[in-house]
DSSP file (Angstrom, degrees, kcal/mol; ACC not computed):
  #  RESIDUE AA STRUCTURE BP1 BP2  ACC     N-H-->O    O-->H-N    N-H-->O    O-->H-N    TCO  KAPPA ALPHA  PHI   PSI    X-CA   Y-CA   Z-CA
    1    1 A X              0   0    0      0, 0.0     2,-0.2     0, 0.0     0, 0.0   0.000 360.0 360.0 360.0 118.5    0.0    0.0    0.0
    2    2 A X        -     0   0    0      1,-0.0     2,-0.5     0, 0.0     0, 0.0  -0.564 360.0-148.7 -82.1 144.5    1.6    3.3   -1.1
    3    3 A X        -     0   0    0     -2,-0.2     5,-0.2     6,-0.0     2,-0.1  -0.939   7.8-142.7-115.6 132.4    1.3    6.2    1.2
    4    4 A X        -     0   0    0      3,-0.7     3,-0.2    -2,-0.5     5,-0.0  -0.472  22.3-116.9 -88.5 164.1    1.2    9.7   -0.1
    5    5 A X  S >  S+     0   0    0      1,-0.2     3,-0.6    -2,-0.1    -1,-0.1   0.895 114.6  48.9 -64.1 -40.2    2.8   12.7    1.5
    6    6 A X  T 3  S+     0   0    0      1,-0.3    -1,-0.2     2,-0.1    38,-0.1   0.695 125.2  26.3 -78.1 -18.8   -0.6   14.4    2.2
    7    7 A X  T >   +     0   0    0     -3,-0.2    -3,-0.7     1,-0.1     3,-0.5  -0.495  67.5 154.5-141.8  68.6   -2.2   11.3    3.7
    8    8 A X  T <  S+     0   0    0     -3,-0.6     2,-0.3     1,-0.3    -1,-0.1   0.811  82.5  25.4 -70.3 -28.5    0.5    9.2    5.2
    9    9 A X  T 3>  +     0   0    0      1,-0.1     4,-2.4    31,-0.1    -1,-0.3  -0.700  69.7 174.8-134.6  81.5   -1.8    7.5    7.8
   10   10 A X  H <> S+     0   0    0     -3,-0.5     4,-2.4    -2,-0.3     5,-0.2   0.861  79.9  49.9 -62.2 -38.1   -5.4    7.7    6.4
   11   11 A X  H  > S+     0   0    0      2,-0.2     4,-2.5     1,-0.2    -1,-0.2   0.919 111.9  48.9 -67.0 -41.5   -7.0    5.6    9.2
   12   12 A X  H  > S+     0   0    0      2,-0.2     4,-2.8     1,-0.2    -2,-0.2   0.904 110.3  51.9 -62.4 -40.5   -5.3    7.8   11.8
   13   13 A X  H  X S+     0   0    0     -4,-2.4     4,-2.4     2,-0.2    -2,-0.2   0.928 110.3  47.8 -61.9 -45.1   -6.5   10.9   10.0
   14   14 A X  H  X S+     0   0    0     -4,-2.4     4,-2.5     1,-0.2     5,-0.2   0.923 113.0  48.2 -62.2 -44.1  -10.1    9.7    9.9
   15   15 A X  H  X S+     0   0    0     -4,-2.5     4,-2.9     1,-0.2     5,-0.2   0.909 110.9  51.0 -63.9 -41.8  -10.0    8.8   13.6
   16   16 A X  H  X S+     0   0    0     -4,-2.8     4,-2.4     2,-0.2    -1,-0.2   0.918 111.2  48.6 -60.6 -42.8   -8.5   12.1   14.5
   17   17 A X  H  X S+     0   0    0     -4,-2.4     4,-2.1    -5,-0.2    -2,-0.2   0.937 114.4  44.3 -63.0 -47.6  -11.3   13.9   12.6
   18   18 A X  H  X S+     0   0    0     -4,-2.5     4,-2.5     1,-0.2    -2,-0.2   0.919 114.5  48.8 -64.9 -44.2  -14.1   11.9   14.2
   19   19 A X  H  X S+     0   0    0     -4,-2.9     4,-3.0     2,-0.2     5,-0.2   0.894 108.6  54.7 -64.7 -38.5  -12.6   12.2   17.7
   20   20 A X  H  X S+     0   0    0     -4,-2.4     4,-1.8    -5,-0.2    -1,-0.2   0.941 111.6  43.7 -58.6 -47.1  -12.2   15.9   17.2
   21   21 A X  H  X>S+     0   0    0     -4,-2.1     5,-1.4     1,-0.2     4,-1.0   0.891 115.0  49.3 -67.2 -38.1  -15.9   16.3   16.3
   22   22 A X  H  <5S+     0   0    0     -4,-2.5    -2,-0.2     2,-0.2    -1,-0.2   0.904 110.3  49.9 -68.0 -40.4  -17.0   14.0   19.1
   23   23 A X  H  <5S+     0   0    0     -4,-3.0    -1,-0.2     1,-0.2    -2,-0.2   0.861 116.0  42.4 -66.5 -34.3  -14.9   15.8   21.7
   24   24 A X  H  <5S-     0   0    0     -4,-1.8    -1,-0.2    -5,-0.2    -2,-0.2   0.598  99.8-141.7 -87.1 -11.0  -16.3   19.2   20.7
   25   25 A X  T  <5 +     0   0    0     -4,-1.0     2,-0.3     1,-0.2    -3,-0.2   0.878  64.5  94.5  54.5  43.1  -19.8   17.7   20.4
   26   26 A X      < -     0   0    0     -5,-1.4    -1,-0.2     2,-0.1    -2,-0.2  -0.993  60.8-155.1-157.5 155.7  -20.6   19.8   17.3
   27   27 A X        +     0   0    0     -2,-0.3    -6,-0.0    -3,-0.1    -5,-0.0  -0.138  45.0 150.8-121.2  34.1  -20.5   19.7   13.5
   28   28 A X    >>  -     0   0    0      1,-0.1     4,-2.2    -7,-0.1     3,-0.5  -0.362  58.7-114.6 -64.2 146.4  -20.2   23.4   13.1
   29   29 A X  H 3> S+     0   0    0      1,-0.2     4,-2.4     2,-0.2     5,-0.2   0.853 115.2  54.9 -53.9 -38.6  -18.4   24.5   10.0
   30   30 A X  H 3> S+     0   0    0      1,-0.2     4,-2.5     2,-0.2    -1,-0.2   0.897 110.0  45.7 -63.1 -40.3  -15.5   26.0   11.9
   31   31 A X  H <> S+     0   0    0     -3,-0.5     4,-2.7     2,-0.2    -1,-0.2   0.833 110.8  53.4 -73.1 -32.3  -14.9   22.7   13.8
   32   32 A X  H  X S+     0   0    0     -4,-2.2     4,-2.3     2,-0.2    -2,-0.2   0.932 112.8  44.0 -65.6 -44.5  -15.2   20.7   10.6
   33   33 A X  H  X S+     0   0    0     -4,-2.4     4,-2.5    -5,-0.2    -2,-0.2   0.935 117.1  45.1 -65.9 -46.5  -12.5   22.8    9.0
   34   34 A X  H  X S+     0   0    0     -4,-2.5     4,-2.8     2,-0.2     5,-0.2   0.914 114.1  49.5 -65.0 -42.4  -10.2   22.8   12.1
   35   35 A X  H  X S+     0   0    0     -4,-2.7     4,-2.5     2,-0.2    -1,-0.2   0.904 112.1  48.1 -62.0 -42.0  -10.7   19.0   12.6
   36   36 A X  H  X S+     0   0    0     -4,-2.3     4,-1.0    -5,-0.2    -2,-0.2   0.912 112.2  49.7 -64.8 -42.3   -9.9   18.4    8.9
   37   37 A X  H >X S+     0   0    0     -4,-2.5     4,-2.7     1,-0.2     3,-0.6   0.947 114.4  43.6 -61.0 -49.2   -6.8   20.6    9.2
   38   38 A X  H 3X S+     0   0    0     -4,-2.8     4,-2.3     1,-0.2     5,-0.4   0.878 110.0  56.1 -64.6 -38.1   -5.6   18.8   12.3
   39   39 A X  H 3< S+     0   0    0     -4,-2.5     4,-0.3    -5,-0.2    -1,-0.2   0.692 115.4  39.0 -71.5 -16.3   -6.4   15.4   10.9
   40   40 A X  H <X S+     0   0    0     -4,-1.0     4,-1.1    -3,-0.6    -2,-0.2   0.826 119.3  43.6 -93.4 -41.8   -4.2   16.1    7.9
   41   41 A X  H  X S+     0   0    0     -4,-2.7     4,-2.4    -5,-0.2     5,-0.2   0.904 107.1  56.9 -74.9 -42.9   -1.3   18.0    9.6
   42   42 A X  H  X S+     0   0    0     -4,-2.3     4,-2.1     1,-0.2     5,-0.2   0.935 109.0  45.2 -60.3 -49.1   -0.8   15.8   12.7
   43   43 A X  H  > S+     0   0    0     -5,-0.4     4,-1.8    -4,-0.3    -1,-0.2   0.867 111.7  53.6 -62.8 -33.1   -0.1   12.6   10.7
   44   44 A X  H  < S+     0   0    0     -4,-1.1     4,-0.5     1,-0.2    -1,-0.2   0.918 112.3  44.5 -64.7 -41.8    2.2   14.5    8.3
   45   45 A X  H  < S+     0   0    0     -4,-2.4     3,-0.3     1,-0.2    -2,-0.2   0.841 118.8  43.0 -69.6 -33.0    4.2   15.8   11.3
   46   46 A X  H >X S+     0   0    0     -4,-2.1     3,-1.4    -5,-0.2     4,-0.6   0.652  90.4  86.4 -88.6 -16.7    4.3   12.3   13.0
   47   47 A X  G >< S+     0   0    0     -4,-1.8     3,-1.2     1,-0.3    -1,-0.2   0.857  85.0  54.9 -56.3 -40.4    5.0   10.2    9.9
   48   48 A X  G 34 S+     0   0    0     -4,-0.5    -1,-0.3    -3,-0.3    -2,-0.1   0.755 103.8  57.6 -66.2 -19.7    8.8   10.6   10.2
   49   49 A X  G <4 S+     0   0    0     -3,-1.4     2,-0.3    -4,-0.2    -1,-0.2   0.628  82.8 106.2 -82.6 -13.7    8.7    9.3   13.7
   50   50 A X    <<  -     0   0    0     -3,-1.2     2,-0.4    -4,-0.6    -3,-0.0  -0.489  54.2-161.3 -74.0 130.6    7.0    6.0   12.7
   51   51 A X        -     0   0    0     -2,-0.3     2,-0.3     1,-0.0    -2,-0.1  -0.865  26.7-105.1-110.5 147.5    9.3    2.9   12.8
   52   52 A X        -     0   0    0     -2,-0.4     2,-0.3     1,-0.0    -1,-0.0  -0.527  39.0-163.0 -71.8 130.7    8.5   -0.3   11.0
   53   53 A X        -     0   0    0     -2,-0.3     2,-0.1    52,-0.1    -1,-0.0  -0.806  27.1 -95.7-112.6 154.1    7.3   -3.0   13.4
   54   54 A X        -     0   0    0     -2,-0.3     2,-0.2     1,-0.1   109,-0.1  -0.392  43.0-125.8 -66.5 148.2    7.1   -6.7   12.8
   55   55 A X        -     0   0    0    107,-0.2     2,-0.5     1,-0.1    -1,-0.1  -0.634  25.2 -97.5 -96.1 153.7    3.7   -8.0   11.7
   56   56 A X        -     0   0    0     -2,-0.2     3,-0.3     1,-0.2   106,-0.2  -0.569  38.0-178.5 -69.3 119.9    1.7  -10.7   13.3
   57   57 A X  S    S+     0   0    0    104,-3.2     2,-0.4    -2,-0.5   105,-0.2   0.723  75.9  36.9 -92.5 -25.4    2.4  -13.8   11.3
   58   58 A X     >  +     0   0    0    103,-1.3     4,-1.7     1,-0.1     3,-0.3  -0.739  63.3 174.4-130.8  84.3    0.1  -16.2   13.2
   59   59 A X  H  > S+     0   0    0     -2,-0.4     4,-2.0    -3,-0.3     5,-0.1   0.824  79.9  54.6 -64.1 -33.5   -3.1  -14.3   14.2
   60   60 A X  H  > S+     0   0    0      1,-0.2     4,-2.1     2,-0.2    -1,-0.2   0.886 108.2  49.7 -68.5 -36.0   -4.9  -17.4   15.7
   61   61 A X  H  > S+     0   0    0     -3,-0.3     4,-2.4     2,-0.2    -1,-0.2   0.859 107.7  55.3 -67.2 -34.4   -1.9  -18.1   17.9
   62   62 A X  H  X S+     0   0    0     -4,-1.7     4,-2.3     2,-0.2    -2,-0.2   0.904 107.1  49.6 -63.7 -41.0   -2.1  -14.4   19.0
   63   63 A X  H  X S+     0   0    0     -4,-2.0     4,-2.2     2,-0.2    -2,-0.2   0.914 111.0  49.2 -63.4 -42.5   -5.7  -14.9   20.0
   64   64 A X  H  X S+     0   0    0     -4,-2.1     4,-2.3     1,-0.2    -2,-0.2   0.884 109.6  53.0 -63.5 -38.4   -4.7  -18.0   22.0
   65   65 A X  H  X S+     0   0    0     -4,-2.4     4,-2.6     2,-0.2    -2,-0.2   0.915 108.0  50.2 -62.6 -44.0   -1.9  -16.0   23.6
   66   66 A X  H  X S+     0   0    0     -4,-2.3     4,-2.4     1,-0.2    -2,-0.2   0.919 111.6  47.8 -61.3 -44.4   -4.4  -13.3   24.7
   67   67 A X  H  X S+     0   0    0     -4,-2.2     4,-2.2     2,-0.2    -1,-0.2   0.890 111.3  51.1 -64.6 -39.0   -6.7  -15.9   26.2
   68   68 A X  H  X S+     0   0    0     -4,-2.3     4,-2.5     2,-0.2    -2,-0.2   0.924 110.6  48.5 -63.1 -44.7   -3.8  -17.5   28.0
   69   69 A X  H  X S+     0   0    0     -4,-2.6     4,-2.2     2,-0.2    -2,-0.2   0.903 110.1  51.6 -64.0 -41.5   -2.7  -14.2   29.5
   70   70 A X  H  X S+     0   0    0     -4,-2.4     4,-1.8     1,-0.2    -1,-0.2   0.914 111.3  47.9 -61.9 -42.0   -6.2  -13.4   30.6
   71   71 A X  H  X S+     0   0    0     -4,-2.2     4,-2.4     1,-0.2    -2,-0.2   0.908 110.8  51.1 -63.4 -42.0   -6.5  -16.7   32.3
   72   72 A X  H  X S+     0   0    0     -4,-2.5     4,-2.8     1,-0.2    -2,-0.2   0.853 106.4  55.2 -64.5 -34.2   -3.1  -16.2   34.0
   73   73 A X  H  X S+     0   0    0     -4,-2.2     4,-2.0     2,-0.2    46,-0.2   0.919 109.2  47.0 -64.3 -43.2   -4.2  -12.8   35.2
   74   74 A X  H  X S+     0   0    0     -4,-1.8     4,-1.6     2,-0.2    -2,-0.2   0.947 115.1  45.4 -63.4 -48.8   -7.2  -14.4   36.9
   75   75 A X  H  X S+     0   0    0     -4,-2.4     4,-2.4     1,-0.2    -2,-0.2   0.919 112.9  50.5 -61.4 -44.5   -5.1  -17.2   38.5
   76   76 A X  H  X S+     0   0    0     -4,-2.8     4,-2.9     1,-0.2     5,-0.3   0.849 104.7  58.2 -65.3 -33.8   -2.4  -14.8   39.6
   77   77 A X  H  X S+     0   0    0     -4,-2.0     4,-2.2     2,-0.2    -1,-0.2   0.927 109.2  44.6 -58.9 -44.5   -5.0  -12.5   41.2
   78   78 A X  H  X S+     0   0    0     -4,-1.6     4,-2.3     2,-0.2    -2,-0.2   0.929 114.1  49.2 -65.9 -45.7   -6.1  -15.3   43.4
   79   79 A X  H  X S+     0   0    0     -4,-2.4     4,-2.3     1,-0.2    -2,-0.2   0.911 112.8  47.0 -61.5 -43.1   -2.5  -16.4   44.2
   80   80 A X  H  X S+     0   0    0     -4,-2.9     4,-3.0     2,-0.2     5,-0.2   0.894 109.8  53.6 -67.1 -39.4   -1.5  -12.8   45.1
   81   81 A X  H  X S+     0   0    0     -4,-2.2     4,-2.3    -5,-0.3    -1,-0.2   0.918 110.2  47.6 -60.5 -42.9   -4.6  -12.4   47.3
   82   82 A X  H  X S+     0   0    0     -4,-2.3     4,-1.0     2,-0.2    -2,-0.2   0.918 114.4  46.9 -64.1 -43.2   -3.7  -15.5   49.2
   83   83 A X  H  < S+     0   0    0     -4,-2.3     3,-0.3     1,-0.2    -2,-0.2   0.918 114.4  46.1 -64.3 -43.4   -0.1  -14.4   49.6
   84   84 A X  H  < S+     0   0    0     -4,-3.0    -2,-0.2     1,-0.2    -1,-0.2   0.862 112.5  49.4 -70.6 -35.6   -1.0  -10.9   50.7
   85   85 A X  H  < S+     0   0    0     -4,-2.3    -1,-0.2    -5,-0.2    -2,-0.2   0.676 105.1  73.0 -77.8 -16.3   -3.7  -12.0   53.2
   86   86 A X  S  < S-     0   0    0     -4,-1.0     2,-0.1    -3,-0.3     5,-0.1  -0.114 107.7 -52.6 -83.4-173.0   -1.3  -14.5   54.7
   87   87 A X    >   -     0   0    0      1,-0.1     3,-1.4     2,-0.1     4,-0.4  -0.416  44.7-137.5 -65.7 136.4    1.7  -13.7   57.0
   88   88 A X  G >  S+     0   0    0      1,-0.3     3,-1.5     2,-0.2    -1,-0.1   0.812  99.3  67.8 -65.1 -31.4    4.0  -11.2   55.5
   89   89 A X  G 3  S+     0   0    0      1,-0.3    -1,-0.3     3,-0.1    -2,-0.1   0.692  89.6  66.1 -66.0 -16.3    7.1  -13.1   56.5
   90   90 A X  G <  S+     0   0    0     -3,-1.4    -1,-0.3    -7,-0.1    -2,-0.2   0.744  80.6  99.5 -74.2 -22.7    6.2  -15.8   54.0
   91   91 A X    <   -     0   0    0     -3,-1.5     2,-0.3    -4,-0.4    48,-0.2  -0.391  51.5-171.5 -68.6 139.4    6.8  -13.5   51.1
   92   92 A X        -     0   0    0     46,-0.3    48,-2.7    -2,-0.1    -1,-0.1  -0.665  11.1-170.6-129.3  75.9   10.1  -13.8   49.3
   93   93 A X        +     0   0    0     -2,-0.3     2,-0.3    46,-0.2    45,-0.2  -0.334  13.4 167.5 -67.9 150.5   10.3  -10.8   46.9
   94   94 A X  E     -A  137   0A   0     43,-2.0    43,-2.9     2,-0.0     2,-0.4  -0.993  37.7-122.3-159.4 154.3   13.2  -10.9   44.4
   95   95 A X  E     -A  136   0A   0     -2,-0.3     2,-0.4    41,-0.2    41,-0.2  -0.873  32.9-166.4 -96.1 135.6   14.5   -9.3   41.2
   96   96 A X  E     -A  135   0A   0     39,-3.2    39,-3.0    -2,-0.4     2,-0.7  -0.981  15.6-143.0-127.7 135.3   15.1  -11.8   38.4
   97   97 A X  E     -A  134   0A   0     -2,-0.4     2,-0.6    37,-0.2    37,-0.2  -0.879  17.4-162.6 -98.5 116.9   17.0  -11.3   35.2
   98   98 A X  E     -A  133   0A   0     35,-2.9    35,-2.5    -2,-0.7     2,-0.2  -0.883  15.4-133.4-101.9 119.5   15.3  -13.1   32.3
   99   99 A X  E     -A  132   0A   0     -2,-0.6     2,-0.4    33,-0.2    33,-0.2  -0.523  23.5-138.7 -71.4 137.2   17.5  -13.7   29.3
  100  100 A X        -     0   0    0     31,-2.9    -1,-0.0    -2,-0.2     8,-0.0  -0.807  26.8-178.7-104.2 136.9   15.8  -12.8   26.0
  101  101 A X        +     0   0    0     -2,-0.4     2,-0.2    50,-0.0    -1,-0.1   0.652  68.7  81.7 -96.7 -23.7   15.8  -14.7   22.8
  102  102 A X        -     0   0    0      1,-0.1    -2,-0.0     5,-0.1    57,-0.0  -0.596  52.7-178.4 -85.1 146.4   13.6  -12.1   21.0
  103  103 A X        +     0   0    0     -2,-0.2    -1,-0.1    61,-0.2     2,-0.1   0.648  47.3  98.4-117.5 -24.5   15.3   -9.0   19.6
  104  104 A X  S  > S-     0   0    0      1,-0.1     4,-1.6    60,-0.1     5,-0.2  -0.367  71.4-129.2 -73.3 149.8   12.6   -6.9   18.0
  105  105 A X  H  > S+     0   0    0      1,-0.2     4,-2.7     2,-0.2     5,-0.2   0.896 100.9  54.4 -67.5 -42.9   11.1   -4.0   20.1
  106  106 A X  H  > S+     0   0    0      1,-0.2     4,-2.5     2,-0.2     5,-0.2   0.943 110.4  44.4 -62.9 -49.2    7.4   -4.8   19.7
  107  107 A X  H  > S+     0   0    0      1,-0.2     4,-2.3     2,-0.2    -1,-0.2   0.885 114.3  50.9 -62.3 -35.5    7.6   -8.4   21.0
  108  108 A X  H  X S+     0   0    0     -4,-1.6     4,-2.7     2,-0.2    -1,-0.2   0.920 110.6  49.2 -65.2 -41.8    9.9   -7.3   23.8
  109  109 A X  H  X S+     0   0    0     -4,-2.7     4,-2.5     1,-0.2    -2,-0.2   0.906 111.2  49.3 -62.4 -42.2    7.4   -4.6   24.8
  110  110 A X  H  X S+     0   0    0     -4,-2.5     4,-2.4     2,-0.2    -1,-0.2   0.887 111.4  49.6 -65.3 -38.2    4.6   -7.1   24.6
  111  111 A X  H  X S+     0   0    0     -4,-2.3     4,-2.4     2,-0.2    -2,-0.2   0.942 112.6  46.6 -64.2 -47.6    6.5   -9.5   26.8
  112  112 A X  H  X S+     0   0    0     -4,-2.7     4,-2.1     1,-0.2    11,-0.4   0.888 113.9  48.9 -62.3 -39.1    7.3   -6.8   29.4
  113  113 A X  H  X S+     0   0    0     -4,-2.5     4,-2.3     2,-0.2    -1,-0.2   0.894 109.5  51.9 -67.9 -39.8    3.7   -5.7   29.3
  114  114 A X  H  X S+     0   0    0     -4,-2.4     4,-1.4     2,-0.2    -2,-0.2   0.926 110.3  48.4 -61.9 -44.9    2.4   -9.2   29.8
  115  115 A X  H  < S+     0   0    0     -4,-2.4     6,-0.3     1,-0.2     3,-0.2   0.908 113.7  47.2 -61.9 -41.6    4.7   -9.7   32.8
  116  116 A X  H  < S+     0   0    0     -4,-2.1    -1,-0.2     1,-0.2    -2,-0.2   0.817 108.5  55.0 -71.5 -30.3    3.5   -6.4   34.3
  117  117 A X  H  < S+     0   0    0     -4,-2.3     2,-0.6    -5,-0.1    -1,-0.2   0.783  90.7  84.8 -72.0 -26.4   -0.1   -7.2   33.7
  118  118 A X  S >< S-     0   0    0     -4,-1.4     3,-1.7    -3,-0.2   -45,-0.1  -0.673  91.5-116.8 -80.5 118.8    0.2  -10.4   35.6
  119  119 A X  T 3  S+     0   0    0     -2,-0.6     3,-0.1     1,-0.2   -39,-0.1  -0.236  97.3  33.5 -57.6 139.7   -0.3   -9.7   39.3
  120  120 A X  T 3  S+     0   0    0      1,-0.2    18,-3.2    -4,-0.1    19,-0.3   0.214 110.7  69.8  99.2 -13.5    2.7  -10.4   41.5
  121  121 A X  E <   -B  137   0A   0     -3,-1.7     2,-0.3    -6,-0.3    16,-0.2  -0.974  52.9-179.6-134.7 150.5    5.3   -9.5   38.8
  122  122 A X  E     -B  136   0A   0     14,-2.1    14,-3.0    -2,-0.3     2,-0.4  -0.979  29.8-122.3-148.1 136.7    6.4   -6.3   37.2
  123  123 A X  E     +B  135   0A   0    -11,-0.4    12,-0.3    -2,-0.3     3,-0.1  -0.645  31.2 175.8 -75.4 128.7    8.9   -5.5   34.5
  124  124 A X  E     -     0   0A   0     10,-3.2     2,-0.3    -2,-0.4    11,-0.2   0.767  54.7  -6.9-108.5 -31.4   11.4   -3.1   36.0
  125  125 A X  E     -B  134   0A   0      9,-1.4     9,-3.4   -13,-0.0     2,-0.5  -0.987  46.6-140.8-163.6 152.0   14.1   -2.6   33.3
  126  126 A X  E     -B  133   0A   0     -2,-0.3     7,-0.2     7,-0.2    -3,-0.0  -0.974  38.0-113.9-113.8 131.0   15.4   -3.8   29.9
  127  127 A X    >   -     0   0    0      5,-2.7     3,-1.9    -2,-0.5     5,-0.1  -0.227  26.3-113.3 -62.6 155.7   19.1   -4.0   29.6
  128  128 A X  T 3  S+     0   0    0      1,-0.3    -1,-0.1     2,-0.1    -2,-0.0   0.774 118.7  51.2 -64.4 -25.9   20.7   -1.6   27.1
  129  129 A X  T 3  S-     0   0    0      3,-0.0    -1,-0.3     0, 0.0    -2,-0.1   0.397 109.7-124.4 -90.4   3.9   21.7   -4.4   24.8
  130  130 A X  S <  S+     0   0    0     -3,-1.9    -2,-0.1     2,-0.2     3,-0.1   0.748  82.5 111.4  61.4  28.1   18.1   -5.8   24.9
  131  131 A X  S    S+     0   0    0      1,-0.2   -31,-2.9   -32,-0.1     2,-0.4   0.576  70.3  45.8-103.9 -12.5   19.4   -9.2   26.1
  132  132 A X  E     -A   99   0A   0    -33,-0.2    -5,-2.7    -5,-0.1     2,-0.5  -0.995  58.0-160.7-136.2 137.0   17.9   -9.2   29.6
  133  133 A X  E     -AB  98 126A   0    -35,-2.5   -35,-2.9    -2,-0.4     2,-0.5  -0.978  18.7-147.0-113.8 121.2   14.5   -8.2   31.0
  134  134 A X  E     -AB  97 125A   0     -9,-3.4   -10,-3.2    -2,-0.5    -9,-1.4  -0.771  19.4-173.9 -94.0 129.4   14.6   -7.5   34.8
  135  135 A X  E     -AB  96 123A   0    -39,-3.0   -39,-3.2    -2,-0.5     2,-0.5  -0.944  19.5-146.6-125.4 139.8   11.5   -8.5   36.6
  136  136 A X  E     -AB  95 122A   0    -14,-3.0   -14,-2.1    -2,-0.4     2,-0.4  -0.935  20.6-167.9-103.9 128.3   10.5   -7.9   40.2
  137  137 A X  E     -AB  94 121A   0    -43,-2.9   -43,-2.0    -2,-0.5   -16,-0.2  -0.918  22.8-141.6-117.3 143.5    8.3  -10.7   41.6
  138  138 A X  S    S+     0   0    0    -18,-3.2     2,-0.4    -2,-0.4   -46,-0.3   0.849  92.5  17.6 -69.6 -36.2    6.4  -10.6   44.9
  139  139 A X        +     0   0    0    -19,-0.3     2,-0.5   -48,-0.2    -1,-0.3  -0.909  67.7 173.4-145.4 111.4    7.2  -14.2   45.8
  140  140 A X        +     0   0    0    -48,-2.7     3,-0.2    -2,-0.4   -45,-0.0  -0.963  13.7 159.4-123.8 115.9   10.0  -16.3   44.3
  141  141 A X  S    S+     0   0    0     -2,-0.5     2,-0.4     1,-0.3    -1,-0.1   0.713  82.4  25.3-100.1 -28.9   10.9  -19.7   45.7
  142  142 A X     >  -     0   0    0      1,-0.1     4,-1.9     2,-0.0    -1,-0.3  -0.888  62.9-169.3-139.6 105.2   12.7  -20.9   42.6
  143  143 A X  H  > S+     0   0    0     -2,-0.4     4,-2.3     1,-0.2     5,-0.2   0.893  89.8  51.7 -61.8 -42.6   14.3  -18.3   40.3
  144  144 A X  H  > S+     0   0    0      1,-0.2     4,-2.5     2,-0.2    -1,-0.2   0.856 107.7  52.8 -65.2 -35.0   15.0  -20.7   37.5
  145  145 A X  H  > S+     0   0    0      2,-0.2     4,-2.3     1,-0.2    -1,-0.2   0.895 109.1  49.5 -66.9 -39.7   11.4  -22.0   37.5
  146  146 A X  H  X S+     0   0    0     -4,-1.9     4,-2.4     2,-0.2    -2,-0.2   0.926 112.3  47.7 -64.2 -43.9   10.1  -18.4   37.1
  147  147 A X  H  X S+     0   0    0     -4,-2.3     4,-2.5     1,-0.2     5,-0.2   0.931 112.6  48.9 -61.8 -46.0   12.5  -17.8   34.2
  148  148 A X  H  X S+     0   0    0     -4,-2.5     4,-2.5     1,-0.2     5,-0.3   0.879 111.2  50.6 -62.6 -38.5   11.5  -21.1   32.6
  149  149 A X  H  X S+     0   0    0     -4,-2.3     4,-2.9     2,-0.2     5,-0.4   0.932 111.9  46.3 -65.0 -46.4    7.8  -20.2   33.0
  150  150 A X  H  X>S+     0   0    0     -4,-2.4     5,-2.2     1,-0.2     4,-1.8   0.914 115.6  46.5 -63.4 -42.9    8.2  -16.7   31.5
  151  151 A X  I  <>S+     0   0    0     -4,-2.5     5,-2.5     3,-0.2    -2,-0.2   0.911 121.5  35.2 -68.0 -42.0   10.2  -18.0   28.6
  152  152 A X  I  <5S+     0   0    0     -4,-2.5     5,-0.3    -5,-0.2    -2,-0.2   0.879 124.0  40.4 -81.3 -37.4    8.0  -21.0   27.7
  153  153 A X  I  <5S+     0   0    0     -4,-2.9    -3,-0.2    -5,-0.3    -2,-0.2   0.830 135.4   7.6 -83.3 -32.2    4.6  -19.4   28.6
  154  154 A X  I  X5S+     0   0    0     -4,-1.8     4,-1.7    -5,-0.4    -3,-0.2   0.781 125.9  46.9-118.5 -48.7    5.1  -15.9   27.1
  155  155 A X  I  ><S+     0   0    0     -5,-2.2     4,-2.3     1,-0.2    -3,-0.2   0.931 109.8  52.6 -69.2 -44.4    8.3  -15.5   25.1
  156  156 A X  H  ><S+     0   0    0     -5,-2.5     4,-1.8    -6,-0.2    -1,-0.2   0.922 110.5  46.9 -60.3 -46.2    8.0  -18.7   23.0
  157  157 A X  H  > S+     0   0    0     -5,-0.3     4,-3.0     1,-0.2    -1,-0.2   0.891 110.8  53.1 -62.8 -36.2    4.5  -17.9   21.8
  158  158 A X  H  X S+     0   0    0     -4,-1.7     4,-2.2     1,-0.2    -1,-0.2   0.883 106.1  53.6 -65.1 -36.7    5.5  -14.3   21.0
  159  159 A X  H  X>S+     0   0    0     -4,-2.3     5,-1.9     1,-0.2     4,-0.6   0.897 113.2  43.5 -61.8 -39.3    8.4  -15.7   18.9
  160  160 A X  H  <5S+     0   0    0     -4,-1.8     3,-0.4     3,-0.2    -2,-0.2   0.908 111.1  53.5 -71.7 -42.4    6.0  -17.8   17.0
  161  161 A X  H  <5S+     0   0    0     -4,-3.0  -104,-3.2     1,-0.2  -103,-1.3   0.909 122.5  29.3 -59.2 -43.6    3.4  -15.0   16.6
  162  162 A X  H  <5S-     0   0    0     -4,-2.2    -1,-0.2  -106,-0.2    -2,-0.2   0.403 103.1-128.9 -99.4   1.9    5.9  -12.6   15.1
  163  163 A X  T  <5       0   0    0     -4,-0.6    -3,-0.2    -3,-0.4    -4,-0.1   0.926 360.0 360.0  49.8  53.3    8.1  -15.3   13.5
  164  164 A X      <       0   0    0     -5,-1.9   -61,-0.2    -6,-0.2    -4,-0.1   0.389 360.0 360.0-117.5 360.0   11.3  -13.9   15.1
């Protein structure tokens, strides 16, 4: 799909125009002209900032991944509630360094977001060489088991989804 200079992101332009009119709650001529102007100028200004991202190669696997993550969020909520309601001295918080096999920014971002969405864990930092993801976990009894779980449950499917 070729993109012209005047309309580099047509869907974004349309959404900007519609959102502008909805936020102003009017279809007055002045707002239509201003909305059209902004919906053309903003994408032109932002187009040079856009970087090419890997595309989803296996959409059905992506859907399965989303369902798996939603299920893990529910299970982790229950586990964290049990841990938090129990004695505090039982908690064993730790920082864990997870080695990464994926190199592209979008899959790494999705992995870090998945870890942060799951209660009890949060992504804290990505190494400057993009080879390690540092995670803080609320309760870690076996660091290697946590690393293996993250790599098999989240990183491996992302590698397949994006074919990286």
